[in-house]
C-alpha positions in Angstrom: 50.8 37.8 -25.5 50.1 34.9 -27.9 50.0 37.3 -30.8 53.6 38.5 -30.4 55.2 35.4 -29.0 57.8 34.3 -31.5 58.2 30.5 -31.8 60.6 28.4 -33.8 60.0 25.2 -35.9 63.1 23.6 -37.4 64.9 27.0 -37.0 62.1 29.0 -38.8 60.8 31.8 -36.6 57.1 32.5 -36.7 54.1 33.8 -34.6 50.8 32.0 -34.3 48.6 35.0 -33.7 44.9 34.0 -33.7 45.4 31.1 -36.1 45.0 27.4 -35.4 48.4 25.8 -34.9 49.3 22.3 -33.9 52.9 21.5 -32.9 52.3 17.8 -33.4 51.7 18.4 -37.2 55.3 19.6 -37.6 56.3 16.1 -38.8 53.9 16.4 -41.7 55.5 19.8 -42.5 59.0 18.3 -42.2 58.0 15.7 -44.8 56.4 18.3 -47.1 59.4 20.5 -47.0 61.8 17.6 -47.7 59.6 16.5 -50.7 59.6 20.0 -52.0 63.4 20.3 -51.7 63.9 17.0 -53.5 61.6 18.3 -56.3 63.5 21.6 -56.5 66.9 19.8 -56.7 65.6 17.5 -59.5 63.7 20.1 -61.6 65.5 23.4 -60.7 62.3 25.3 -60.0 59.7 25.4 -57.2 56.5 27.4 -57.1 54.3 26.6 -54.2 50.6 27.3 -53.6 49.7 26.9 -49.9 45.9 26.9 -50.3 44.9 26.8 -46.6 47.8 28.6 -45.0 46.6 29.1 -41.4 49.3 31.2 -39.6 51.6 30.7 -42.6 54.3 28.4 -41.0 54.1 26.0 -43.9 54.5 28.7 -46.5 57.4 30.2 -44.5 59.1 26.8 -44.4 58.7 26.2 -48.1 60.2 29.6 -48.7 63.2 29.4 -46.5 64.0 25.7 -46.3 62.8 24.2 -49.6 64.2 27.3 -51.4 60.9 28.0 -53.2 61.2 30.6 -56.0 57.7 31.8 -55.2 55.0 31.0 -52.6 51.3 31.9 -52.8 49.8 31.8 -49.3 46.0 31.8 -49.2 43.6 31.5 -46.3 39.9 32.3 -46.5 40.1 34.0 -43.0 40.9 37.6 -43.8 42.0 38.4 -40.2 45.0 36.0 -40.7 46.6 37.9 -43.5 48.7 40.1 -41.2 50.0 37.1 -39.3 50.9 35.3 -42.6 52.6 38.5 -43.8 54.6 38.8 -40.6 55.8 35.1 -40.8 56.8 35.3 -44.5 58.7 38.5 -43.7 60.5 36.7 -40.9 61.3 33.8 -43.2 62.5 36.1 -46.0 64.7 38.1 -43.7 66.5 34.8 -42.8 66.9 34.0 -46.5 68.2 37.4 -47.4 70.9 37.0 -44.8 72.1 34.1 -47.0 71.9 36.3 -50.1 68.6 34.8 -51.4 65.8 37.1 -52.4 62.3 35.7 -51.9 58.9 36.4 -53.5 55.4 35.7 -52.2 51.7 36.6 -52.5 49.1 36.6 -49.8 45.3 36.3 -50.4 42.2 35.7 -48.4 40.0 33.9 -50.8 37.9 30.7 -51.0 40.3 27.8 -51.9 38.4 26.8 -55.1 38.3 30.4 -56.4 42.1 30.6 -56.0 42.7 27.2 -57.6 40.3 27.8 -60.5 41.8 31.3 -61.1 45.2 29.6 -61.5 43.7 27.1 -64.0 42.0 29.9 -66.0 45.2 32.0 -66.1 47.4 28.9 -66.9 49.4 29.8 -63.8 50.4 26.3 -62.8 52.2 25.4 -59.6 54.9 22.8 -58.9 53.4 22.0 -55.5 49.9 22.6 -54.2 49.5 22.0 -50.5 45.9 21.7 -49.2 45.9 21.2 -45.4 42.1 20.9 -44.9 39.8 19.7 -42.1 37.4 16.8 -42.5 36.9 15.2 -45.9 37.3 18.3 -48.0 37.5 16.4 -51.3 35.8 19.3 -53.0 39.2 20.8 -53.6 40.9 17.8 -55.2 39.7 18.3 -58.8 40.6 22.0 -58.7 44.1 21.2 -57.3 44.7 18.7 -60.1 43.6 21.3 -62.7 46.1 23.9 -61.2 49.2 21.7 -60.7 52.0 21.6 -63.3 52.3 18.3 -65.1 54.9 16.3 -63.3 54.3 18.4 -60.1 53.0 17.4 -56.6 49.8 17.8 -54.6 49.8 17.4 -50.8 46.3 16.4 -49.7 44.7 15.9 -46.3 41.8 14.1 -44.6 41.1 14.3 -40.8 37.9 12.2 -40.9 38.8 9.2 -38.7 35.2 8.1 -38.4 34.9 7.6 -42.1 38.2 5.7 -42.2 36.9 3.4 -39.5 33.9 2.5 -41.6 31.4 4.4 -39.5 30.3 6.8 -42.2 30.3 4.8 -45.4 27.9 7.1 -47.3 30.1 10.1 -46.4 33.1 8.4 -47.9 31.0 7.5 -51.0 30.1 11.1 -51.5 33.6 12.4 -50.8 35.9 9.8 -52.3 33.6 7.5 -54.4 34.3 4.5 -52.1 32.2 2.5 -49.7 34.3 1.8 -46.5 33.3 -0.7 -43.9 35.0 -1.4 -40.5 38.2 -3.3 -40.9 41.1 -4.0 -38.4 43.5 -1.7 -40.2 41.2 1.3 -40.4 43.9 4.0 -40.3 45.6 2.5 -43.4 42.2 2.5 -45.1 42.0 6.2 -44.3 45.1 6.8 -46.4 44.0 4.5 -49.2 40.5 6.1 -49.5 42.2 9.5 -49.7 44.6 8.4 -52.5 41.7 6.5 -54.2 39.7 9.8 -54.3 42.5 11.6 -56.0 43.1 8.7 -58.4 39.4 9.0 -59.5 39.6 12.7 -59.9 42.8 12.4 -61.9 41.4 9.8 -64.3 38.5 12.2 -65.0 41.1 14.7 -66.2 43.1 12.2 -68.2 45.9 12.3 -65.6 47.4 9.7 -63.3 48.8 10.0 -59.7 50.9 7.9 -57.4 52.1 8.5 -53.8 55.5 10.0 -53.1 54.8 9.3 -49.5 51.8 8.7 -47.2 51.6 9.7 -43.5 49.2 8.9 -40.7 49.4 10.9 -37.5 47.2 9.8 -34.6 46.5 13.3 -33.3 43.4 14.4 -35.1 43.8 11.8 -36.7 45.5 13.4 -39.8 46.0 11.5 -43.0 48.4 13.3 -45.4 49.6 12.1 -48.8 52.0 13.7 -51.3 51.2 12.6 -54.8 53.0 12.8 -58.1 50.7 14.1 -60.9 51.4 13.2 -64.5 49.4 13.6 -67.8 47.8 10.6 -69.4 46.0 7.6 -68.0 48.1 5.1 -66.1 48.9 2.2 -68.4 47.3 -0.1 -65.9 44.8 0.7 -63.1 46.0 -2.3 -61.2 46.2 -0.3 -58.0 42.6 0.9 -57.8 40.5 -2.0 -56.5 38.5 -3.4 -53.6 39.8 -4.9 -50.3 38.2 -7.8 -48.6 38.8 -9.0 -45.1 37.5 -12.3 -43.5 36.5 -12.1 -39.8 37.0 -15.8 -39.4 40.5 -16.5 -40.7 41.7 -12.9 -40.7 42.9 -13.0 -44.4 43.0 -9.7 -46.3 42.8 -9.8 -50.1 42.7 -7.3 -53.0 39.6 -8.0 -55.1 39.9 -6.9 -58.8 36.8 -5.3 -60.5 36.2 -8.3 -62.7 36.1 -10.5 -59.6 33.4 -8.6 -57.8 30.6 -10.9 -56.5 33.1 -13.7 -56.0 34.7 -12.3 -52.9 34.2 -15.3 -50.7 37.0 -16.7 -48.4 38.4 -20.2 -48.7 37.6 -20.7 -45.0 33.9 -20.1 -45.5 31.7 -23.1 -45.4 28.9 -23.7 -47.9 26.3 -22.6 -45.5 28.2 -19.5 -44.3 28.7 -18.3 -47.9 30.4 -14.8 -48.0 28.8 -13.5 -44.8 32.2 -13.6 -43.0 33.8 -11.3 -45.7 33.8 -7.5 -45.5 34.4 -5.6 -48.7 35.5 -2.0 -49.0 36.4 0.1 -52.0 37.4 1.1 -54.6 40.6 2.2 -52.9 44.3 2.6 -53.7 45.8 -0.9 -53.3 49.4 -0.1 -54.3 52.4 0.8 -52.2 52.0 3.7 -49.7 55.3 5.3 -50.7 57.7 5.5 -53.5 61.1 4.0 -52.4 63.4 6.1 -54.5 61.6 9.3 -53.3 61.9 8.3 -49.7 65.6 7.5 -50.2 66.2 11.0 -51.6 64.2 12.6 -48.7 66.5 10.7 -46.3 69.6 12.0 -48.0 68.2 15.5 -47.9 67.3 15.3 -44.2 70.7 13.9 -43.5 72.4 16.8 -45.3 70.3 19.3 -43.3 71.1 17.6 -40.0 67.4 16.7 -39.4 67.9 13.1 -38.6 71.2 13.2 -36.7 71.5 13.3 -33.0 74.3 14.6 -30.7 76.8 17.1 -32.1 77.0 18.1 -35.7 80.2 19.1 -37.4 81.3 22.3 -35.7 77.9 22.7 -34.0 76.9 23.1 -30.4 75.1 20.2 -28.8 71.5 19.9 -29.9 68.7 20.4 -27.4 66.8 17.4 -26.1 63.7 18.4 -28.0 65.7 18.6 -31.3 67.4 15.2 -30.7 64.0 13.7 -30.0 62.5 15.2 -33.2 65.5 14.0 -35.2 65.2 10.4 -33.8 61.4 10.3 -34.6 61.9 11.6 -38.1 64.8 9.1 -38.7 62.6 6.2 -37.6 59.6 7.4 -39.6 61.6 7.7 -42.8 63.3 4.3 -42.2 59.9 2.6 -41.7 58.5 4.4 -44.8 61.4 3.0 -46.8 60.5 -0.5 -45.6 56.8 0.1 -46.4 57.7 1.0 -50.0 58.0 -2.7 -50.8 55.4 -3.4 -53.6 55.1 -7.1 -52.4 53.5 -6.1 -49.1 49.7 -6.7 -48.9 47.1 -4.1 -48.1 46.7 -3.5 -44.4 48.7 -4.4 -41.3 48.4 -7.3 -38.9 48.3 -6.4 -35.2 50.5 -8.6 -33.0 47.6 -9.0 -30.5 45.4 -10.4 -33.2 48.1 -13.1 -33.9 48.3 -13.8 -30.2 44.5 -14.3 -30.0 44.8 -16.9 -32.8 47.8 -18.8 -31.4 46.5 -18.5 -27.7 50.1 -17.8 -26.8 52.0 -14.7 -25.6 52.3 -11.8 -28.1 55.4 -12.3 -30.3 58.2 -9.7 -30.4 57.7 -7.6 -33.5 61.4 -7.8 -34.6 61.6 -11.5 -34.1 58.4 -12.2 -36.2 59.6 -9.9 -39.0 63.0 -11.7 -39.2 61.3 -15.2 -39.1 58.9 -14.2 -41.9 61.8 -12.8 -44.0 63.7 -16.1 -43.5 60.7 -17.9 -44.9 60.9 -15.8 -48.0 58.1 -13.3 -47.2 58.3 -9.5 -47.3 57.7 -8.2 -43.8 58.3 -4.9 -42.0 57.1 -2.4 -39.4 54.1 -0.2 -39.9 54.4 3.6 -39.4 50.7 3.6 -38.6 50.5 1.1 -35.8 53.5 0.4 -33.6 52.3 -3.0 -32.4 51.7 -4.3 -35.9 53.5 -5.7 -39.0 53.0 -5.4 -42.7 53.8 -8.5 -44.7 53.1 -10.5 -47.9 52.4 -13.6 -45.7 48.8 -14.6 -45.2 47.5 -14.7 -41.6 47.7 -18.5 -41.4 51.5 -18.3 -42.0 51.9 -15.6 -39.4 50.1 -17.8 -36.9 52.2 -20.9 -37.8 55.5 -19.0 -37.7 54.6 -17.4 -34.4 53.7 -20.8 -32.9 57.1 -22.2 -33.9 58.8 -19.0 -32.5 57.0 -19.2 -29.1 57.6 -22.9 -28.7 
């Protein structure tokens, strides 16, 4: 039956039991394990708290693949404890074959009770992973209180309606931002999540910035791995508002001291600012840290996670493994491109450019090259396949597309 059926994810054996498990989320787990392994290599220690463990596959992978020294796997559902125990035992058995002894703890408690216990006991963790449903921002403050200074928190939102601007008061309650509908809703989902953590961190005299951000359309799932450091950031230049004009399609970052002046240059005197939509405050900085992504690529390469075909002395990889490797390789490559701090907030869909030019949709690669030749930053978006991220305003994208198509 399902309870006893042993599966495998990136070579780690596990059973699902009666837990919720989504195969499509394995990419988010790949990224988390790579980030944890990069941290361990740099700092020499790795203690992980998997606060909402489910069947325990994440905890098992941190244990066996990221070489965690200790993993605390918690899930409020008590009936999942035996499944988590079985999976950590399977993982530890694999590790012990390699001569590595592993330690873990399993609890069935409310997440905030666990996190606040760690804070009270000064039992701080290098990485706290909270894979929650909806907009469970209630855990963010407790996670920041329990993470080691210089450590990582891996946070989640699955609230696509809020990201799309359809529940602005929900976002206001959860993340302290008012989000309205914009053409790049799924990027706003990531930015509202980071912004919520930025706000909670500043309350605690801490500052955070993303190691990487990941959007996955199934769910949807927004996941962000954040560096946590003591002290306020020297500048809060990346916590602002975002404006979008429905007439000319321009997107701008609006600083706090410019609130109330968010009109668009295309607006006529009579229209005023009615064509401009304003959302925020949100994270307006880069979605990823370039040097971190580079280290994750090197780690994935060393593990054979982004290679296809035959490895050195290995049998041929299965079609499924080759496909997973190709997808991860492309994702990490795009993330590296998206790390450019010159890129503006949001992405521009190619169909939107086509509507404005009244010409055929331009090829993404051709448009990116043309923009780069004009001196602009431009790249693919990991969020939308038929879109670009660029430092160029919409009017330049339209002009360059016209010259390309003619």
